[in-house]
N, C-alpha and C positions, 0 to 999 in steps of 0.2 A: 414566562416559560424559561426554564433553565436546563436546556438539553445538555447532555454530556457528549460532546463531539470530540473525536480524536483524528489525528492524521497518522496513518501507519505507513512505514516505508520499507521497501526492499530494493534490490538492484538486480539487474540481469546483464549478462555480457552479450546479449543478442537483441537487437531492436525489435524484430518480429515477435520474439518470445515476450518481450516487455509489453507489446501491444496486445498480445493474446491474454496475458495476465491482467491487463487493465480492462479490456473489453469484457472478459469473462466475469470479473468481479462486479461490474456494473450490471451486466445482463442478469446476474444471479441476485441482484439487490443486496449485495454485501457491501457495496460502496455507492455513495450517491454520485461521486465523481472521482476521476483519477487524473493526475498529471504525470507525464513522462518528461523528465528533464533531458536536454541534449546530452550527448555523450560526455561523460566526466572521466577523469583518470583516478583510479583507486589504487592505493598502496596498502598492503596488508600482509600480516604473517600467515603463511599457510604451509603446513608440514615442515616446519623448522627453517623456512627461509622467507625473505621479503619478496612478495610478488607485486607486479603492476599489471593492471588490466583496464581496458576501456569498458565502461559500464553505463547503463541507463538507469537513473533513479526513478522509481515508481512510487508515487505518493497517493495513497488512498484516503479519501475523506469519508468517514463513516461515523455511526453512532456507537457509543460504548457498548450497548447491548448486542450489537452485531459483530463486535471485534473478535470474540472467540471463534465464531463461525468463519469469519474472513481468514483468520490465522490458520485454521484447520484446512480450509479450502486451498489456500496458497501453498501450504507445505505439502499437500498431496500433488500439486502440479509443478512446483518449482524444481528445476533441474539441478540446483546446487546441493551438495551434501549438507552444508550449513548455510542456508540463505540468511542474509541480513534481515532482521525483523525488529524494528524499533517503533515505538508509538510515542506520539507527542500530544499532550492535551491541548485542546483549543480553549483558551481562557477568555475569549471575547469574540464578537462578531455581530452582524445584524441579526435581529430576531427572525426576519424573513428567511435569511440564508440558513440559519441553524435549524429552523422549522422544516425547510426544504430537505435538508440532509436527513432529518429524522423520518420525514414522510417517504423519501425515496429508498430508505433502507429497511422499511418494514418488511417482515417476512411475507412471501407470496402466499 
């Protein structure tokens, strides 16, 4: 089996919002699992100046075929004007784990 698995990431400046975005994606079968990293400090350009914010990084583990639906779902619910959205390919892992990701992200 050679499933195509990705990790998609976004951030939130509110811990409860991060949990809502995590739980909702799993409940909707758009992600097999989600990790929320402890608060991080982000520096970024916004409207012509450098901003700093405390954020929570949300990492979704999903199958490549569910990625477009996850992205659309997230952008409908994310409060940011321009939410971070990056994807990272998973290039290895145990066959059992990768199969689990595919099984858990099958459409309902």
